[in-house]
N, C-alpha and C positions, 0 to 999 in steps of 0.2 A: 190948161187944162191939163194936158201932159203930165207936167210938173207937178201937181198938185196929187195927181196920181202915184208918181214917181217918190213924193215925199212920204205920203200915207204909207205905201208899201216898203219903204225903206225903214220906217218907222215900226213895222209891225215884225219885220223880217230883224231889225234889230233886237226888239223886246222877245221875240224867239230864242235868239243865239244869247243875248244874256240872261236868260231862264237855263237852257240847257248849259252854260259855263257854271251858273252858280252851283246846279245839281252836280258838275262835274268837281268842281272846288269841294263843295260839301263831303261828297264821298271819297275823294280822294285824301281830304282831309281824316276821315273815318278810318280808313286805310291804313294809314302814314301812324296814327296816334295809337290804334290797338295791337295789340300781341298778333302774330301773324297766326298762331295755332287756334285763337280763337276767331279769327276769321275763317279759316279752315273748317272749323267744326271741331276740332279734336278733343273737346271738353264733352262733347259728345257721345264718344264712342267708348263702350267699355273694352276696356282690356280682356281679351278673349282667354288668357292665362289665368284671370282672375277665377275662382271657385264661382260659383252662381248662388247668391244668397237664397236658401233654399229654407223659409220660415216652417213647413213640416217638417222637414228634417230626413224628408224621404225620397229617395232616388228610384225610378222604375226601367228597368232596362227596356229596350223598344219590344222584345221579345215576351216581356210579361205585361205589355201595353195593348198589345196584339190579342194578346191570350184573355183579357179582360173583356176590351172593344173588338170584337172581328170584322173584318171589312163588310 
């Protein structure tokens, strides 16, 4: 009876280990294939030195905004 329990337990543990190893393999291949800057999310960051694209074409100073919308 103990050997049946041991075999069933061994099969379930092996299944869990195989699933985890497969996930590690896929994620490792993903990180190896893609560019490291893409993985870091550098493409999502706007360069702070670039001017802001303002469709209205009007920039307000902080003092002007406070004057228009007082606290």
